[in-house]
C-alpha positions as CSV (number, residue, x, y, z in Angstrom):
1,M,-19.4,21.9,34.9
2,Y,-22.8,20.4,35.6
3,I,-24.7,18.7,32.7
4,F,-28.0,17.2,33.5
5,G,-27.2,17.4,37.2
6,V,-23.9,15.4,36.8
7,D,-20.5,17.0,37.5
8,I,-18.4,16.4,34.3
9,P,-14.8,17.6,34.2
10,I,-14.8,19.2,30.7
11,L,-11.2,20.2,30.6
12,E,-10.0,16.8,31.7
13,L,-12.2,15.1,29.1
14,L,-11.0,17.5,26.4
15,V,-7.3,16.7,27.3
16,I,-8.0,12.9,27.2
17,F,-9.9,13.3,23.9
18,C,-6.9,15.3,22.4
19,I,-4.5,12.6,23.5
20,V,-6.6,9.9,22.0
21,V,-6.9,11.7,18.7
22,V,-3.1,12.3,18.5
23,A,-2.4,8.6,19.3
24,Y,-4.9,7.6,16.6
25,L,-3.3,9.9,14.0
26,F,0.1,8.5,14.9
27,I,-1.1,5.0,14.4
28,L,-2.7,6.0,11.0
29,E,0.6,7.5,9.9
30,L,2.4,4.3,10.7
31,E,-0.2,2.3,8.7
32,F,0.1,4.6,5.7
33,R,3.9,4.3,5.7
34,Q,3.5,0.5,5.6
35,L,0.9,0.8,2.8
36,R,3.3,3.1,0.8
37,K,6.1,0.5,1.2
38,I,3.8,-2.3,0.0
39,A,2.6,-0.3,-2.9
40,K,6.2,0.6,-3.9
41,R,7.1,-3.1,-3.8
42,F,4.1,-4.0,-5.9
43,D,5.1,-1.4,-8.5
44,Q,8.7,-2.7,-8.6
45,E,7.4,-6.3,-9.0
46,E,5.0,-5.2,-11.7
47,L,7.8,-3.5,-13.7
48,Q,10.0,-6.6,-13.3
49,L,7.1,-8.8,-14.4
50,S,6.4,-6.7,-17.5
51,A,10.1,-6.8,-18.5
52,E,10.1,-10.6,-18.1
53,I,6.9,-10.9,-20.1
54,R,8.5,-8.8,-22.9
55,E,11.5,-11.1,-22.8
56,L,9.4,-14.2,-22.9
57,R,7.4,-12.9,-25.9
58,K,10.7,-12.2,-27.7
59,D,11.9,-15.7,-27.0
60,I,8.6,-17.2,-28.1
61,S,8.7,-15.3,-31.4
62,E,12.3,-16.4,-32.0
63,L,11.3,-20.0,-31.2
64,G,8.4,-19.7,-33.7
65,N,10.8,-18.4,-36.3
66,V,13.2,-21.3,-35.7
67,I,10.3,-23.8,-36.0
68,S,9.0,-22.3,-39.1
69,R,12.4,-22.4,-40.7
70,K,12.9,-26.1,-39.9
71,K,9.5,-27.0,-41.5
72,R,10.7,-25.7,-44.8
């Protein structure tokens, strides 16, 4: 097909464009999988951290009770 006096192979360009788009989508899918794994790890670490913080608060309150009893 001639566009502005230049012979441009439209079908070949369309095939190349489709291949590039499919490759781009494949790369995006791989990146999103990695992001999901990272987000899952962060969620697990956040749950573990909150459990440890609860345990630490419990230990601190018990320590405060022991200290207050010894002052009496």
